[in-house]
PyMOL CGO cylinders between C-alpha atoms (Angstrom):
from pymol import cmd
from pymol.cgo import CYLINDER

trace = [
    CYLINDER, 15.30, 7.11, 26.91, 15.98, 5.32, 23.55, 0.3, 1, 1, 1, 1, 1, 1,
    CYLINDER, 15.98, 5.32, 23.55, 12.68, 4.31, 22.01, 0.3, 1, 1, 1, 1, 1, 1,
    CYLINDER, 12.68, 4.31, 22.01, 11.64, 0.59, 21.29, 0.3, 1, 1, 1, 1, 1, 1,
    CYLINDER, 11.64, 0.59, 21.29, 11.71, -0.32, 17.92, 0.3, 1, 1, 1, 1, 1, 1,
    CYLINDER, 11.71, -0.32, 17.92, 10.48, -3.43, 15.96, 0.3, 1, 1, 1, 1, 1, 1,
    CYLINDER, 10.48, -3.43, 15.96, 10.96, -4.37, 12.39, 0.3, 1, 1, 1, 1, 1, 1,
    CYLINDER, 10.96, -4.37, 12.39, 8.37, -4.76, 9.71, 0.3, 1, 1, 1, 1, 1, 1,
    CYLINDER, 8.37, -4.76, 9.71, 7.94, -6.60, 6.57, 0.3, 1, 1, 1, 1, 1, 1,
    CYLINDER, 7.94, -6.60, 6.57, 8.84, -9.81, 4.63, 0.3, 1, 1, 1, 1, 1, 1,
    CYLINDER, 8.84, -9.81, 4.63, 11.74, -12.07, 5.12, 0.3, 1, 1, 1, 1, 1, 1,
    CYLINDER, 11.74, -12.07, 5.12, 14.27, -11.35, 2.42, 0.3, 1, 1, 1, 1, 1, 1,
    CYLINDER, 14.27, -11.35, 2.42, 13.13, -7.73, 1.88, 0.3, 1, 1, 1, 1, 1, 1,
    CYLINDER, 13.13, -7.73, 1.88, 13.79, -4.10, 2.98, 0.3, 1, 1, 1, 1, 1, 1,
    CYLINDER, 13.79, -4.10, 2.98, 11.19, -4.09, 5.32, 0.3, 1, 1, 1, 1, 1, 1,
    CYLINDER, 11.19, -4.09, 5.32, 10.75, -1.16, 7.75, 0.3, 1, 1, 1, 1, 1, 1,
    CYLINDER, 10.75, -1.16, 7.75, 11.54, -0.16, 11.38, 0.3, 1, 1, 1, 1, 1, 1,
    CYLINDER, 11.54, -0.16, 11.38, 9.18, 1.45, 13.48, 0.3, 1, 1, 1, 1, 1, 1,
    CYLINDER, 9.18, 1.45, 13.48, 10.09, 3.70, 16.66, 0.3, 1, 1, 1, 1, 1, 1,
    CYLINDER, 10.09, 3.70, 16.66, 7.61, 3.27, 19.70, 0.3, 1, 1, 1, 1, 1, 1,
    CYLINDER, 7.61, 3.27, 19.70, 8.12, 6.07, 21.77, 0.3, 1, 1, 1, 1, 1, 1,
    CYLINDER, 8.12, 6.07, 21.77, 6.26, 8.30, 24.44, 0.3, 1, 1, 1, 1, 1, 1,
    CYLINDER, 6.26, 8.30, 24.44, 8.38, 10.85, 23.88, 0.3, 1, 1, 1, 1, 1, 1,
    CYLINDER, 8.38, 10.85, 23.88, 6.45, 13.86, 21.63, 0.3, 1, 1, 1, 1, 1, 1,
    CYLINDER, 6.45, 13.86, 21.63, 9.71, 15.55, 20.74, 0.3, 1, 1, 1, 1, 1, 1,
    CYLINDER, 9.71, 15.55, 20.74, 11.25, 12.33, 19.31, 0.3, 1, 1, 1, 1, 1, 1,
    CYLINDER, 11.25, 12.33, 19.31, 11.89, 12.66, 15.02, 0.3, 1, 1, 1, 1, 1, 1,
    CYLINDER, 11.89, 12.66, 15.02, 10.05, 9.32, 14.65, 0.3, 1, 1, 1, 1, 1, 1,
    CYLINDER, 10.05, 9.32, 14.65, 6.79, 10.22, 16.66, 0.3, 1, 1, 1, 1, 1, 1,
    CYLINDER, 6.79, 10.22, 16.66, 4.58, 10.75, 14.00, 0.3, 1, 1, 1, 1, 1, 1,
    CYLINDER, 4.58, 10.75, 14.00, 6.23, 8.48, 11.43, 0.3, 1, 1, 1, 1, 1, 1,
    CYLINDER, 6.23, 8.48, 11.43, 3.63, 6.16, 9.75, 0.3, 1, 1, 1, 1, 1, 1,
    CYLINDER, 3.63, 6.16, 9.75, 3.92, 2.42, 8.80, 0.3, 1, 1, 1, 1, 1, 1,
    CYLINDER, 3.92, 2.42, 8.80, 3.81, 1.90, 5.10, 0.3, 1, 1, 1, 1, 1, 1,
    CYLINDER, 3.81, 1.90, 5.10, 0.52, 1.73, 3.83, 0.3, 1, 1, 1, 1, 1, 1,
    CYLINDER, 0.52, 1.73, 3.83, -1.13, -2.24, 3.31, 0.3, 1, 1, 1, 1, 1, 1,
    CYLINDER, -1.13, -2.24, 3.31, 0.39, -3.97, 0.41, 0.3, 1, 1, 1, 1, 1, 1,
    CYLINDER, 0.39, -3.97, 0.41, 3.57, -1.53, 0.60, 0.3, 1, 1, 1, 1, 1, 1,
    CYLINDER, 3.57, -1.53, 0.60, 5.65, -3.84, 2.86, 0.3, 1, 1, 1, 1, 1, 1,
    CYLINDER, 5.65, -3.84, 2.86, 6.93, -6.18, 0.10, 0.3, 1, 1, 1, 1, 1, 1,
    CYLINDER, 6.93, -6.18, 0.10, 8.08, -3.38, -1.65, 0.3, 1, 1, 1, 1, 1, 1,
    CYLINDER, 8.08, -3.38, -1.65, 11.77, -1.94, -1.66, 0.3, 1, 1, 1, 1, 1, 1,
    CYLINDER, 11.77, -1.94, -1.66, 12.74, 1.33, -0.34, 0.3, 1, 1, 1, 1, 1, 1,
    CYLINDER, 12.74, 1.33, -0.34, 12.31, 4.30, -2.82, 0.3, 1, 1, 1, 1, 1, 1,
    CYLINDER, 12.31, 4.30, -2.82, 16.15, 4.41, -4.02, 0.3, 1, 1, 1, 1, 1, 1,
    CYLINDER, 16.15, 4.41, -4.02, 15.77, 0.46, -4.84, 0.3, 1, 1, 1, 1, 1, 1,
    CYLINDER, 15.77, 0.46, -4.84, 12.62, 0.77, -6.52, 0.3, 1, 1, 1, 1, 1, 1,
    CYLINDER, 12.62, 0.77, -6.52, 14.21, 3.24, -8.81, 0.3, 1, 1, 1, 1, 1, 1,
    CYLINDER, 14.21, 3.24, -8.81, 16.90, 1.45, -9.47, 0.3, 1, 1, 1, 1, 1, 1,
    CYLINDER, 16.90, 1.45, -9.47, 14.37, -1.97, -9.99, 0.3, 1, 1, 1, 1, 1, 1,
    CYLINDER, 14.37, -1.97, -9.99, 12.74, 0.56, -12.54, 0.3, 1, 1, 1, 1, 1, 1,
    CYLINDER, 12.74, 0.56, -12.54, 15.40, 1.44, -14.45, 0.3, 1, 1, 1, 1, 1, 1,
    CYLINDER, 15.40, 1.44, -14.45, 17.06, -2.48, -14.77, 0.3, 1, 1, 1, 1, 1, 1,
    CYLINDER, 17.06, -2.48, -14.77, 13.47, -3.47, -15.99, 0.3, 1, 1, 1, 1, 1, 1,
    CYLINDER, 13.47, -3.47, -15.99, 13.61, -0.38, -18.61, 0.3, 1, 1, 1, 1, 1, 1,
    CYLINDER, 13.61, -0.38, -18.61, 17.10, -1.49, -19.76, 0.3, 1, 1, 1, 1, 1, 1,
    CYLINDER, 17.10, -1.49, -19.76, 16.27, -5.07, -19.84, 0.3, 1, 1, 1, 1, 1, 1,
    CYLINDER, 16.27, -5.07, -19.84, 12.86, -4.72, -22.25, 0.3, 1, 1, 1, 1, 1, 1,
    CYLINDER, 12.86, -4.72, -22.25, 14.57, -1.61, -24.50, 0.3, 1, 1, 1, 1, 1, 1,
    CYLINDER, 14.57, -1.61, -24.50, 17.54, -4.46, -25.06, 0.3, 1, 1, 1, 1, 1, 1,
    CYLINDER, 17.54, -4.46, -25.06, 14.92, -6.84, -25.87, 0.3, 1, 1, 1, 1, 1, 1,
    CYLINDER, 14.92, -6.84, -25.87, 16.55, -9.22, -23.39, 0.3, 1, 1, 1, 1, 1, 1,
    CYLINDER, 16.55, -9.22, -23.39, 13.34, -11.22, -22.50, 0.3, 1, 1, 1, 1, 1, 1,
    CYLINDER, 13.34, -11.22, -22.50, 10.22, -12.89, -23.99, 0.3, 1, 1, 1, 1, 1, 1,
    CYLINDER, 10.22, -12.89, -23.99, 7.08, -11.28, -24.38, 0.3, 1, 1, 1, 1, 1, 1,
    CYLINDER, 7.08, -11.28, -24.38, 5.62, -12.86, -21.23, 0.3, 1, 1, 1, 1, 1, 1,
    CYLINDER, 5.62, -12.86, -21.23, 7.91, -11.63, -19.06, 0.3, 1, 1, 1, 1, 1, 1,
    CYLINDER, 7.91, -11.63, -19.06, 8.16, -8.26, -20.72, 0.3, 1, 1, 1, 1, 1, 1,
    CYLINDER, 8.16, -8.26, -20.72, 4.28, -7.99, -19.58, 0.3, 1, 1, 1, 1, 1, 1,
    CYLINDER, 4.28, -7.99, -19.58, 5.50, -9.43, -15.76, 0.3, 1, 1, 1, 1, 1, 1,
    CYLINDER, 5.50, -9.43, -15.76, 8.27, -6.67, -15.94, 0.3, 1, 1, 1, 1, 1, 1,
    CYLINDER, 8.27, -6.67, -15.94, 5.69, -3.76, -17.11, 0.3, 1, 1, 1, 1, 1, 1,
    CYLINDER, 5.69, -3.76, -17.11, 3.30, -4.57, -14.39, 0.3, 1, 1, 1, 1, 1, 1,
    CYLINDER, 3.30, -4.57, -14.39, 6.28, -4.85, -11.60, 0.3, 1, 1, 1, 1, 1, 1,
    CYLINDER, 6.28, -4.85, -11.60, 7.85, -1.71, -12.81, 0.3, 1, 1, 1, 1, 1, 1,
    CYLINDER, 7.85, -1.71, -12.81, 4.05, 0.08, -13.14, 0.3, 1, 1, 1, 1, 1, 1,
    CYLINDER, 4.05, 0.08, -13.14, 3.48, -1.21, -9.29, 0.3, 1, 1, 1, 1, 1, 1,
    CYLINDER, 3.48, -1.21, -9.29, 6.96, 0.28, -8.19, 0.3, 1, 1, 1, 1, 1, 1,
    CYLINDER, 6.96, 0.28, -8.19, 6.48, 3.42, -10.09, 0.3, 1, 1, 1, 1, 1, 1,
    CYLINDER, 6.48, 3.42, -10.09, 2.93, 4.02, -7.86, 0.3, 1, 1, 1, 1, 1, 1,
    CYLINDER, 2.93, 4.02, -7.86, 4.99, 2.96, -4.97, 0.3, 1, 1, 1, 1, 1, 1,
    CYLINDER, 4.99, 2.96, -4.97, 7.35, 5.93, -5.60, 0.3, 1, 1, 1, 1, 1, 1,
    CYLINDER, 7.35, 5.93, -5.60, 4.64, 8.55, -6.65, 0.3, 1, 1, 1, 1, 1, 1,
    CYLINDER, 4.64, 8.55, -6.65, 3.32, 7.42, -2.87, 0.3, 1, 1, 1, 1, 1, 1,
    CYLINDER, 3.32, 7.42, -2.87, 6.34, 7.90, -1.06, 0.3, 1, 1, 1, 1, 1, 1,
    CYLINDER, 6.34, 7.90, -1.06, 7.17, 11.10, -2.40, 0.3, 1, 1, 1, 1, 1, 1,
    CYLINDER, 7.17, 11.10, -2.40, 3.19, 12.42, -1.93, 0.3, 1, 1, 1, 1, 1, 1,
    CYLINDER, 3.19, 12.42, -1.93, 3.96, 11.02, 1.83, 0.3, 1, 1, 1, 1, 1, 1,
    CYLINDER, 3.96, 11.02, 1.83, 7.51, 12.78, 2.01, 0.3, 1, 1, 1, 1, 1, 1,
    CYLINDER, 7.51, 12.78, 2.01, 5.85, 16.41, 0.67, 0.3, 1, 1, 1, 1, 1, 1,
    CYLINDER, 5.85, 16.41, 0.67, 3.02, 16.33, 3.19, 0.3, 1, 1, 1, 1, 1, 1,
    CYLINDER, 3.02, 16.33, 3.19, 5.79, 15.46, 6.03, 0.3, 1, 1, 1, 1, 1, 1,
    CYLINDER, 5.79, 15.46, 6.03, 7.85, 18.29, 4.44, 0.3, 1, 1, 1, 1, 1, 1,
    CYLINDER, 7.85, 18.29, 4.44, 5.13, 20.40, 4.68, 0.3, 1, 1, 1, 1, 1, 1,
    CYLINDER, 5.13, 20.40, 4.68, 4.10, 19.58, 8.17, 0.3, 1, 1, 1, 1, 1, 1,
    CYLINDER, 4.10, 19.58, 8.17, 7.65, 20.16, 9.42, 0.3, 1, 1, 1, 1, 1, 1,
    CYLINDER, 7.65, 20.16, 9.42, 8.75, 23.54, 6.98, 0.3, 1, 1, 1, 1, 1, 1,
    CYLINDER, 8.75, 23.54, 6.98, 7.33, 26.80, 8.75, 0.3, 1, 1, 1, 1, 1, 1,
    CYLINDER, 7.33, 26.80, 8.75, 4.24, 28.86, 7.23, 0.3, 1, 1, 1, 1, 1, 1,
    CYLINDER, 4.24, 28.86, 7.23, 5.50, 31.10, 4.53, 0.3, 1, 1, 1, 1, 1, 1,
    CYLINDER, 5.50, 31.10, 4.53, 5.54, 34.91, 5.38, 0.3, 1, 1, 1, 1, 1, 1,
    CYLINDER, 5.54, 34.91, 5.38, 2.91, 36.44, 4.15, 0.3, 1, 1, 1, 1, 1, 1,
    CYLINDER, 2.91, 36.44, 4.15, 2.78, 38.56, 0.65, 0.3, 1, 1, 1, 1, 1, 1,
    CYLINDER, 2.78, 38.56, 0.65, 4.25, 42.12, 0.95, 0.3, 1, 1, 1, 1, 1, 1,
    CYLINDER, 4.25, 42.12, 0.95, 0.94, 44.45, 0.01, 0.3, 1, 1, 1, 1, 1, 1,
    CYLINDER, 0.94, 44.45, 0.01, 1.89, 47.26, -2.42, 0.3, 1, 1, 1, 1, 1, 1,
    CYLINDER, 1.89, 47.26, -2.42, 1.98, 50.74, -0.93, 0.3, 1, 1, 1, 1, 1, 1,
    CYLINDER, 1.98, 50.74, -0.93, -1.30, 52.61, -0.95, 0.3, 1, 1, 1, 1, 1, 1,
    CYLINDER, -1.30, 52.61, -0.95, -2.17, 55.43, -3.27, 0.3, 1, 1, 1, 1, 1, 1,
    CYLINDER, -2.17, 55.43, -3.27, -2.52, 57.81, 0.32, 0.3, 1, 1, 1, 1, 1, 1,
    CYLINDER, -2.52, 57.81, 0.32, 1.05, 57.09, 0.95, 0.3, 1, 1, 1, 1, 1, 1,
    CYLINDER, 1.05, 57.09, 0.95, 2.17, 57.76, -2.64, 0.3, 1, 1, 1, 1, 1, 1,
    CYLINDER, 2.17, 57.76, -2.64, 0.16, 61.05, -2.71, 0.3, 1, 1, 1, 1, 1, 1,
    CYLINDER, 0.16, 61.05, -2.71, 1.60, 62.12, 0.97, 0.3, 1, 1, 1, 1, 1, 1,
    CYLINDER, 1.60, 62.12, 0.97, 5.30, 61.71, -0.55, 0.3, 1, 1, 1, 1, 1, 1,
    CYLINDER, 5.30, 61.71, -0.55, 4.38, 63.93, -3.54, 0.3, 1, 1, 1, 1, 1, 1,
    CYLINDER, 4.38, 63.93, -3.54, 3.32, 66.73, -1.19, 0.3, 1, 1, 1, 1, 1, 1,
    CYLINDER, 3.32, 66.73, -1.19, 6.92, 67.13, 0.21, 0.3, 1, 1, 1, 1, 1, 1,
]
cmd.load_cgo(trace, "trace")
């Protein structure tokens, strides 16, 4: 069964597609919508690209002081957004990853003594 989906986000922006399904095995079943306030931000890759463009423009001195302050604010918002995206990805990765094996225990002293006898 193909899941229904809907697109969320502002016009002209990248938005997000949310899959709605009753299938508990569907990969998008537990996908979360972006938190409030992040719907107007571009995806991770575009955010990083925009931050780099802002840095390049500011370093080149191509913008006025007022525009530099606007750029700085936008850049900080994008960096915080990227950090949140990475944190959510890490949580999702941990959910999907098997637990690590228990650490190997060192041989006991009794076993070492027994080896010396023979």
